[in-house]
C-alpha positions, -999 to 999 in steps of 0.1 A, spaced: -50 103 -149 -50 70 -129 -65 53 -156 -38 61 -179 -12 50 -154 -29 17 -151 -28 11 -188 7 22 -189 22 1 -161 -1 -30 -164 -5 -37 -127 -3 -71 -116 -29 -88 -93 -15 -95 -59 -20 -128 -44 -42 -130 -12 -20 -151 11 -28 -160 47 -1 -139 60 -17 -107 47 -49 -115 67 -29 -124 98 -11 -91 95 -42 -72 91 -57 -89 120 -27 -75 140 -37 -40 130 -73 -46 141 -65 -62 173 -42 -34 185 -69 -10 175 -47 8 149 -77 3 125 -112 -1 138 -127 -37 134 -154 -27 110 -128 -13 86 -111 -47 78 -104 -34 42 -83 -6 55 -62 -29 76 -59 -51 44 -46 -24 23 -19 -17 48 -11 -55 53 -10 -60 15 15 -31 10 36 -44 37 36 -80 29 46 -74 -7 73 -48 6 60 -16 -14 78 16 -4 46 35 -4 8 31 2 -10 60 -15 -44 68 -4 -70 94 1 -83 76 33 -74 102 60 -97 87 85 -79 55 89 -50 50 67 -32 85 60 -28 97 94 1 99 120 -12 75 145 -17 48 119 19 55 102 36 52 135 16 21 150 15 1 119 52 4 114 58 -6 149 38 -37 142 57 -43 110 89 -42 127 77 -64 156 67 -89 128 99 -86 109 88 -65 80 102 -33 68 86 2 76 59 13 50 56 51 40 20 62 40 8 91 21 -15 110 -1 -8 112 -39 3 148 -36 28 139 -11 45 112 -35 37 122 -70 70 137 -86 64 132 -123 101 139 -132 110 113 -106 87 88 -122 101 94 -156 136 91 -144 130 58 -124 111 42 -154 139 49 -178 166 40 -156 148 8 -143 127 -4 -171 128 -40 -158 109 -28 -126 82 -7 -145 57 -34 -141 60 -30 -104 56 8 -104 20 5 -99 1 -24 -82 -34 -29 -75 -53 -54 -54 -90 -60 -55 -96 -89 -30 -119 -93 1 -141 -65 -10 -113 -39 -17 -125 -16 -42 -93 6 -41 -59 6 -25 -36 19 -51 0 13 -43 28 31 -60 63 18 -58 
């Protein structure tokens, strides 16, 4: 199913800018994400920097948990970014809504699914 979405929406590669790394370092230095899981901090930082509405993940250990949601958003607000919703695919997939959105806003369809693969990140799907 994800492969079909990727083919349909033609995701763009997100540029790895220094600010993303700096934001990830904030999540690590404040112990929101353990040091050895920098890729997880980068997923949150990419989604925050590029103003995604939702970061979708099955990583329940470091990303999709209440502590991470609250503290990452606290850092985001302190750093001048908007808050980020973090959830599992089951929490956010509403196929009727996706169909409505892509019909109503076809100019944004390319941004409906973005994926980055930088600094060793193998996953990190970002929806809307």
